N, C-alpha and C positions, 0 to 999 in steps of 0.2 A: 504494500500500500504506500502511496505517496504521503509523506509527512506534510502537515500543514498546521496552522494554529487558527483558533477562532477568536475574533475580536470580542471584547467584553460586552459590546452593545448589541450583539446578535445572539438570539436563542435559536438553536436548531430544533425543529419540531418534525417528527416523523411518525409513522404508524406501521406497526408490525405485530405479527402473532407468533413468529418463530425467529428467535434471535440468531440461531446458527445459519439460517438461510438468508439473513439480511446482510447483503454485502456492505451497505452503508453503515450499519451498526458495527460490523466487524472493523471497518475502517476507522470509525469514531473511537471505538474502544482501543484500537491499536495506537491512536494518537492521544489517548487519555482526554478526549473531548466530551464534555457532557452534552446531553440532548434530552428531549422530552418525548416519550412515547405516548401519543394521543390515545392509543387503544388501551382501555382500562380493563377489559374483560379478557385477559390473556388466556384464561382457561377455556374460553369459548372456542378458540381455534380459527374462527372465520369472521370476516366482516364483509359487508357489501359495499361496493363503490359508491352507491348513492347515500349510504349512511356515514361514509368517511368524513363528509363535511361536518356532520354533527359532532363527531369525535374531535375534529380539529377545532371547531368553534368552542367546545367546552374547554379544551386545553388552552386555547388562546386567552381565555378569560383570566388565567392564572399567570400569564407571562408578563414580566415587568421590564424587560429590555426594550430599548427604543425600536429595534428591528427584529423581525422574525424571518427565518428561512425555513419554509416547509418543503420537505424533500421526501420523495418516495424511498422506501427502505430497501426494496429488493432489486432494483435495477438502476441505481444511481450511485455515482461516486463523486466526491468533491475534489477538484484539482487545487483550488486556492480560494481563500476568502479575503485575501490581502486588500484588494481594491473594490470589493463588491459594493460597499456603500457609496464610494465615489462614482462608480459606474452608474449605480441606481440614480443618484442625484442628477446625472446628466439627462436622464429620460423624462424628467419633469412629470412624474406620475406618483400616485400613492401606493400602487400595487403593480407588480410585473409578474407575468407567467412566462414560462419557456414556450418555445414553438417546436413543431416537428413536421415531418413530411407526410403524416397520415392524419386524416380527419376522423375523429370518433366522437359520437356516432356520425356516420356519413350522411348527414342531412344539412340542407341549406338553412342557415340561421343568420349569419352575419357576413359582412364583406371579408373575405379571406385576405391574407397578406399576399405578397408577391414573392416569386422566387421559389426555391426548393422547400424552405421551412415556412410554409404559409398557413399553418393551422396551430391553434392554441393547444398546449399540452399542460394538463394540471399537475404533472409530476413534480414540478418545481415552481414555487411561488415565493416572492420576496417583497417585503415592504415594511412600512411603519406598522408596528404591532397593532395600534389602535385602528388603523385604516383596514388592515387585513381582517381584524375581528369584525368590523362593520360590514365588510364585503361578505364574509362567510355567514354572518348572521342573516343578511338579506337572502343569500342563497338558500340557507336552511329554511327560511320562512316560505320560500317558493318551491321547495323541492317536491312536495307531494303533488302540487298542481302541474308542475312541469314534467314530472316523471311518471305520469299515469300509464303510458305505453311502455311495456316491458323492454322494448328495443332501446328505449332512451333512459334506462335506469343507470345513469352515469353522472358523476359530478361534473365532467366536462360539458355535458349537455346543459346542465343547470348554469354553470359558469358562463358559457357562451351566450345563453339567453339573457342573463342579468347584465353582462358586459354590454350586450347589444342595446339594452334599454338606455344606456348613457348616463345613468345616475352616479356612477363611480368613475374616478380617474384611474382606470386600469389600462396598462399597456401590455403588449405581447412582444417578446424579444425575437422578432422575425429575423434579425440579422445575427443571431447567436452572439451578441455583444457580451452577455453575462452568462448564458447557459447554452448547452448544446444537447439535444436529444437525438439519439441515433435510431429511434424506432422507425421502422419502415425503410431504412437505408440498405442498399445493396452494396457490398464491398467486393472488389475484384482483386 
């Protein structure tokens, strides 16, 4: 694992049910970096993607750092956090999500970005903790009405709809300026 340090003004928030299968948690443990696991029912063994928002919202209420980095546990690694806040400030937004090459669910909602990484991916989110909590709270309040169709039981579906409403100053990192998601990429 790559060694890195976490700035004191950032809390890392993740969610997992199996510590040994979580590559992120293994990396954080290797670097002696603390994190918060939003999943509080570890003995349950499973969680649904459309309920993940509620777990994050509940955990966000207890976070006291200025910034929070929400990161998927099973398919994400951190390269560096050294200039994350500085890069974030240049985006002039309150919350930023990473982007990827695959749209999920594959339904038209918002104007997609351009280029290869033109779809939102909720696997990484960064922002001011209070603004991220406001956004997640709004998403949780709309989850049931937006996710009535089983095909759309996804936090990404809810996030995309709430972002499209324009109430929140949310950006998507289409240029991979802060994050890179390799889902859907083919390597030769």
